[in-house]
C-alpha positions as CSV (number, residue, x, y, z in Angstrom):
1,M,78.3,115.2,93.1
2,E,82.2,115.4,94.0
3,T,83.8,112.3,95.0
4,S,86.5,112.2,97.6
5,H,89.6,110.3,97.2
6,H,91.5,108.4,99.8
7,A,94.7,110.0,101.2
8,S,96.8,107.4,99.6
9,D,95.1,107.5,96.3
10,S,97.8,107.7,93.5
11,S,95.6,108.4,90.5
12,E,97.2,111.7,90.0
13,Q,100.6,110.3,90.0
14,R,99.5,107.6,87.5
15,R,98.2,110.3,85.2
16,A,101.4,112.2,85.5
17,E,103.4,109.1,84.7
18,I,101.6,108.8,81.3
19,S,102.5,112.5,80.5
20,L,106.0,112.0,81.6
21,R,106.4,108.9,79.6
22,E,105.2,110.9,76.4
23,L,107.7,113.6,77.1
24,A,110.4,110.9,77.5
25,E,109.5,109.4,74.1
26,V,110.0,112.8,72.6
27,A,113.3,113.3,74.4
28,L,114.5,109.6,73.5
29,S,113.0,109.6,70.0
30,C,111.4,106.2,70.6
31,R,108.0,104.7,71.6
32,L,107.9,103.5,75.2
33,T,105.3,101.1,76.7
34,A,104.7,100.1,80.3
35,E,105.2,96.4,80.7
36,T,105.8,93.7,83.3
37,L,108.9,91.8,82.2
38,D,109.3,88.1,83.0
39,L,113.0,87.6,84.0
40,G,112.5,83.9,84.6
41,A,112.9,81.9,88.0
42,G,109.7,83.5,89.2
43,T,111.1,87.1,88.9
44,K,108.9,89.7,87.4
45,I,109.5,93.5,87.1
46,C,107.1,96.3,86.2
47,V,108.8,98.8,83.9
48,D,107.3,102.3,83.4
49,G,108.6,102.3,79.8
50,V,110.4,99.9,77.6
51,N,111.6,99.8,73.9
52,F,113.4,96.7,73.1
53,E,114.5,97.9,69.6
54,A,116.1,101.0,71.1
55,R,117.3,98.9,74.1
56,T,115.7,101.5,76.5
57,L,114.2,101.1,79.9
58,C,112.5,104.0,81.5
59,E,111.7,104.3,85.2
60,I,109.3,107.1,86.0
61,H,108.8,108.6,89.4
62,S,106.2,111.1,89.9
63,R,105.2,112.8,93.2
64,I,103.2,115.8,94.2
65,G,105.1,117.8,96.7
66,P,108.8,117.5,97.9
67,L,110.4,114.1,97.8
68,K,110.8,112.3,101.1
69,P,114.5,111.4,102.0
70,A,113.9,107.8,101.2
71,Q,112.8,108.7,97.7
72,T,115.7,110.9,96.6
73,K,117.6,107.9,95.4
74,K,114.7,105.5,94.5
75,V,114.9,105.8,90.8
76,A,118.6,105.2,90.6
77,S,118.3,102.3,93.1
78,D,115.5,100.7,91.1
79,M,117.3,100.8,87.9
80,L,120.5,99.3,89.5
81,K,118.5,96.4,90.8
82,L,117.8,95.5,87.1
């Protein structure tokens, strides 16, 4: 029996992010793990890949299809917020 997915289901993108993180690990020569970082004062951020020893943060944005205009600068904007 085939299951149908809701139009906003992001399971494909989440699976793609895992593959992209693995590719980033090879390119950066370090292990990356997805983590929620507590910055204090009630501020928490979810990072797609982090390696404290290598002082590396990785933001992964996957999408099926062309980017929407608001998404074209999203990754840079997210990283600048840090």
